[in-house]
GUNU-183419 format. One record per residue (C-alpha): x, y, z; residue in one letter. Coordinates in steps of 0.05 Angstrom, whole numbers, plus 32768, in hexadecimal, padded with zeros to 4 digits. Layout:
// GUNU-183419
X, Y, Z, A
...
***
This chain:
// GUNU-183419
819B, 7C27, 8340, X
81C6, 7C16, 82FE, X
820B, 7C00, 8301, X
823B, 7C1A, 82C6, X
827F, 7C07, 82BB, X
82BA, 7C31, 82BD, X
82CB, 7C53, 8278, X
8315, 7C4C, 8263, X
8337, 7C8C, 8270, X
8326, 7CC1, 823C, X
82E5, 7CA7, 822B, X
82A0, 7CAB, 823D, X
8276, 7C72, 8251, X
8254, 7C4E, 8215, X
8286, 7C74, 81EC, X
82AA, 7C52, 81AE, X
82F3, 7C4F, 81C0, X
8318, 7C83, 819C, X
8359, 7C85, 816B, X
8383, 7C8B, 81AD, X
8371, 7C46, 81C5, X
8372, 7C26, 8185, X
83BC, 7C3A, 8175, X
83F0, 7C07, 8176, X
841A, 7C18, 81B2, X
846B, 7C0D, 81B9, X
8462, 7BCA, 81E6, X
842D, 7BAF, 81B3, X
845A, 7BBC, 8177, X
8494, 7B9A, 819B, X
846B, 7B5F, 81AD, X
8453, 7B55, 8168, X
849A, 7B57, 814E, X
84B2, 7B23, 8180, X
8479, 7AFD, 816B, X
848A, 7AFE, 8121, X
84CF, 7AED, 8131, X
84BE, 7AAE, 815B, X
8490, 7A98, 811E, X
84C2, 7AA8, 80EC, X
8503, 7A87, 8115, X
8514, 7A50, 80E1, X
851C, 7A7A, 80A7, X
8541, 7AB1, 80D1, X
856C, 7A76, 80EB, X
857E, 7A5F, 80A8, X
858D, 7AA9, 8090, X
85BF, 7AB4, 80CB, X
85E4, 7A75, 80C2, X
85F3, 7A88, 8079, X
8640, 7A9C, 8072, X
862F, 7AE0, 8055, X
8604, 7AF3, 8093, X
8635, 7AD3, 80C1, X
866A, 7AFE, 80A4, X
863E, 7B3D, 80A3, X
8628, 7B30, 80F3, X
8676, 7B28, 8104, X
8686, 7B6B, 80E8, X
8649, 7B8F, 8105, X
8655, 7B71, 814A, X
8698, 7B80, 814A, X
8694, 7BCC, 8137, X
865C, 7BD5, 8163, X
8679, 7BB4, 81A1, X
86B9, 7BD8, 8196, X
869F, 7C17, 818A, X
8668, 7C1C, 81BF, X
8692, 7C2E, 81FE, X
86B6, 7C64, 81DF, X
8675, 7C82, 81C7, X
8650, 7C7F, 8209, X
868B, 7C99, 822D, X
868E, 7CD5, 81FE, X
8646, 7CE4, 8204, X
864C, 7CE5, 824B, X
8680, 7D16, 824B, X
8667, 7D43, 8213, X
8625, 7D4C, 823D, X
864B, 7D5B, 8283, X
8678, 7D93, 825B, X
863B, 7DB0, 8232, X
8612, 7DAD, 8275, X
863F, 7DBE, 82AE, X
8675, 7DED, 8287, X
8653, 7E2F, 827B, X
8662, 7E4A, 8231, X
867C, 7E8C, 824E, X
86BD, 7E62, 8263, X
86CE, 7E5C, 821B, X
86C1, 7EA5, 820D, X
86EE, 7EBB, 8243, X
8724, 7E88, 822E, X
8728, 7E9A, 81E5, X
8754, 7ED1, 81CA, X
872E, 7F14, 81B4, X
8753, 7F13, 816F, X
872C, 7EDF, 8140, X
876D, 7EC7, 811D, X
8787, 7EB4, 8163, X
8749, 7E9A, 8179, X
873F, 7E69, 8140, X
877E, 7E3C, 8153, X
876C, 7E40, 819F, X
8725, 7E28, 8192, X
873F, 7DF2, 8162, X
8771, 7DD9, 8196, X
873B, 7DDA, 81CD, X
8718, 7DA5, 81AB, X
874E, 7D78, 81C1, X
8739, 7D7A, 8206, X
86F6, 7D7E, 8203, X
86D6, 7D35, 81F6, X
8699, 7D33, 81CA, X
8676, 7D1C, 818C, X
8660, 7D46, 8153, X
861D, 7D42, 816F, X
8631, 7D69, 81A8, X
8662, 7D9A, 8186, X
8629, 7DC0, 815D, X
85FF, 7DD6, 8197, X
863E, 7DE6, 81BF, X
8657, 7E0E, 8189, X
8616, 7E33, 817F, X
8618, 7E43, 81C9, X
865C, 7E61, 81C2, X
8644, 7E90, 8188, X
8605, 7EA7, 81B7, X
8639, 7EB8, 81ED, X
8661, 7EE6, 81BC, X
869A, 7EB8, 81A5, X
86AE, 7ECB, 815D, X
868B, 7E9B, 8131, X
86D1, 7E8A, 810D, X
86E9, 7E6A, 814F, X
86A4, 7E4B, 815F, X
86A7, 7E24, 811C, X
86F0, 7E0F, 8124, X
86D9, 7DEE, 8169, X
869D, 7DD0, 814A, X
86C8, 7DAE, 8113, X
8707, 7D98, 8141, X
86E0, 7D81, 8182, X
86C2, 7D42, 8165, X
8702, 7D2D, 8142, X
873E, 7D3C, 816A, X
8724, 7D2F, 81B7, X
873F, 7CFA, 81E5, X
8707, 7CCB, 81D8, X
8709, 7CC9, 8190, X
8756, 7CC5, 818C, X
8757, 7C8A, 81C0, X
8720, 7C68, 8195, X
874F, 7C75, 8156, X
8788, 7C57, 817A, X
8761, 7C17, 818D, X
8747, 7C0D, 8146, X
8789, 7C17, 8124, X
87B8, 7BEF, 8158, X
87F0, 7BE2, 811D, X
87E6, 7C26, 8105, X
87F4, 7C57, 813B, X
8803, 7C8F, 8105, X
87B4, 7C98, 80F7, X
87AF, 7CB6, 813B, X
87E1, 7CEA, 812E, X
87C5, 7CF5, 80E9, X
8778, 7CF5, 80F9, X
8795, 7D2F, 8131, X
87BA, 7D58, 8100, X
8790, 7D5A, 80C7, X
874B, 7D65, 80EF, X
876E, 7DA0, 8114, X
8788, 7DBC, 80D0, X
8746, 7DBB, 80B2, X
8723, 7DD6, 80ED, X
8752, 7E12, 80F0, X
874E, 7E1C, 80A0, X
8705, 7E1E, 80A2, X
8709, 7E4D, 80DF, X
8737, 7E7D, 80BC, X
870F, 7E79, 807A, X
86D1, 7E88, 809C, X
86EF, 7EC5, 80BC, X
870D, 7EDB, 8077, X
86D1, 7ECF, 8049, X
8690, 7EC1, 8076, X
865B, 7EF4, 807A, X
8631, 7F00, 80BB, X
85F0, 7EF9, 808E, X
8602, 7EB2, 807E, X
8600, 7E9F, 80CC, X
85C1, 7E9F, 80E9, X
85C3, 7EAD, 8136, X
85BC, 7E6A, 8157, X
857D, 7E5C, 8180, X
8582, 7E4F, 81CA, X
8596, 7E06, 81E1, X
8560, 7DD2, 81E2, X
856D, 7DC8, 822F, X
8573, 7E0C, 8244, X
8542, 7E1A, 827E, X
854C, 7DCF, 829D, X
856C, 7DC2, 82DC, X
85BA, 7DA6, 82CB, X
85AB, 7D62, 82E4, X
856B, 7D60, 82B3, X
8592, 7D80, 827D, X
85CE, 7D4D, 827E, X
859E, 7D0E, 8280, X
8578, 7D2E, 8247, X
85BE, 7D3B, 8220, X
85D2, 7CF2, 822B, X
8595, 7CD5, 8215, X
858B, 7CFE, 81DB, X
85D9, 7CF7, 81C8, X
85D3, 7CA8, 81D7, X
8597, 7C9F, 81AB, X
85AF, 7CC3, 8170, X
85FA, 7CB3, 8172, X
85EA, 7C66, 8180, X
85B8, 7C67, 814A, X
85E7, 7C7F, 8116, X
8622, 7C4D, 8136, X
85F1, 7C13, 8127, X
85E3, 7C2E, 80E1, X
862C, 7C37, 80D5, X
863D, 7BF1, 80EC, X
8609, 7BD4, 80BF, X
861F, 7BFC, 808A, X
8668, 7BE2, 8093, X
864F, 7B9D, 8098, X
8628, 7BA0, 805D, X
8664, 7BBF, 8039, X
8691, 7B8D, 804F, X
866A, 7B4D, 8046, X
863E, 7B5B, 8009, X
8667, 7B87, 7FDA, X
868D, 7B57, 7FB0, X
86D9, 7B56, 7FC2, X
86EB, 7B6C, 7F7A, X
86C0, 7BAB, 7F7F, X
86E7, 7BC1, 7FBF, X
8724, 7BAE, 7FA1, X
8717, 7BD9, 7F66, X
8702, 7C15, 7F92, X
8739, 7C0E, 7FBD, X
876D, 7C09, 7F8A, X
8762, 7C4A, 7F6C, X
877D, 7C7D, 7F9A, X
8753, 7CB6, 7F86, X
8711, 7C92, 7F7F, X
871E, 7C70, 7FC5, X
8731, 7CB6, 7FE9, X
86EB, 7CD3, 7FCB, X
86C5, 7C90, 7FD6, X
86D5, 7C8F, 8024, X
86C9, 7CDA, 802A, X
8680, 7CD2, 800E, X
8674, 7C97, 8038, X
8685, 7CBF, 8078, X
8652, 7CF2, 8064, X
861C, 7CB9, 8054, X
8628, 7C8F, 808D, X
862A, 7CCD, 80C1, X
864B, 7C9F, 80F6, X
8662, 7CBC, 813C, X
86A6, 7CD1, 8142, X
86B4, 7CA6, 817C, X
86A0, 7C69, 814F, X
86B7, 7C78, 810D, X
86FF, 7C5E, 8117, X
86E6, 7C18, 811E, X
86BC, 7C1C, 80DA, X
86FA, 7C3B, 80BA, X
8722, 7C02, 80D5, X
86F3, 7BC9, 80B7, X
86FB, 7BE7, 8075, X
873F, 7BBE, 806A, X
8741, 7BC6, 801E, X
874A, 7C10, 8020, X
8791, 7C33, 802F, X
879C, 7C5B, 806E, X
8797, 7C9C, 8042, X
8751, 7C8B, 802F, X
873A, 7C77, 8075, X
875E, 7CBE, 8093, X
8735, 7CE0, 8066, X
86FA, 7CB7, 807C, X
8704, 7CCB, 80C2, X
870F, 7D19, 80B7, X
86D8, 7D21, 808F, X
86A3, 7CFC, 80B6, X
86A3, 7D20, 80F9, X
86A8, 7D66, 80D2, X
8672, 7D5A, 80A0, X
8638, 7D28, 8095, X
85F0, 7D23, 808A, X
85DD, 7D25, 80D3, X
860D, 7D60, 80DD, X
85F2, 7D86, 80A2, X
85AA, 7D89, 80BF, X
85C6, 7D9D, 8106, X
85EE, 7DD7, 80E2, X
85B8, 7DEA, 80BE, X
8586, 7DE3, 80F7, X
85B9, 7E11, 8128, X
85D6, 7E45, 80F8, X
85A9, 7E43, 80BA, X
85A3, 7E1C, 8078, X
85C7, 7E53, 8053, X
8600, 7E44, 8080, X
8602, 7DFE, 807C, X
85FA, 7E00, 802E, X
863E, 7E29, 802E, X
8660, 7E08, 8069, X
8654, 7DC3, 8057, X
8673, 7DC1, 8014, X
86B0, 7DE8, 8023, X
86BF, 7DB9, 805F, X
86BB, 7D79, 8036, X
86EB, 7D91, 800C, X
871C, 7DB1, 803E, X
8715, 7D6F, 8065, X
872A, 7D3F, 8024, X
875F, 7D6E, 8010, X
8777, 7D75, 8059, X
8777, 7D31, 8063, X
8797, 7D1C, 8023, X
87CC, 7D4B, 8032, X
87E3, 7D36, 807A, X
87E3, 7CEC, 805E, X
8812, 7CFE, 8026, X
8841, 7D1C, 805D, X
8834, 7CEA, 809C, X
881F, 7CA9, 8085, X
***
């Protein structure tokens, strides 16, 4: 009797290995990268030893290490609230009159820790449960900007400028309420697509919690690393004369950091440390950065379009950007 060797799983004996068996796996890719790093260690060591790279690494590590504990704590708390606090609780707690529900929902963001990654699905759940959209949108804008984790991180990032904490709180709450009232006044129901059910519905609470933690950690952590890299590059590679010229023009510096906040898409638990590293810019420009970022950036636009519809996002995002810049500049003129 002939003896045949067992074929690999998913293939028949004598058959050629299929595409699945020839595909590069993650461990193999990691091994190849580590092998290349070992072979190129001399050039890498020389590159890392330059003053420019040392300056870059100092800023990158400082921003990342300072912000990471606040990001992790915010992700854990936001996942716990999203999973274990029923959305019906908020519907019962808000006033029935939309004009009163908007500021109540805005203030509620101060006691519900979470980053903007969590606020969009929570706002969608509120709309599904019958909360007036104006109040849900006020909560969506305020929660990532004025919750205790974010305000504590801001105080740590600006130890010599405590007025930045109050300025961020007042400006963000003002903008959130103004946008809620603006939607109540001018918004139309056909602009707002009913949000789909949450991604974790149907799972157990434990599964939903850890799924939410993993999802938010990967997304927020990735954006934190990108933001720290961008801040380090801006700090180390941009000529000092350019930064001084940009920071020296009050109007241009405000607009530059507002656009930068949109492009960097940093989690709100970490953005204060990036703003504090931009030492050439005024407190007003930094406050605009801190108010704009949690309300509208590239990832938030995508999430809002996916949850409420592209037509909503195309109208809501530009209005929010303009209102955030104006609200932060007004608050700075009065307070800073």
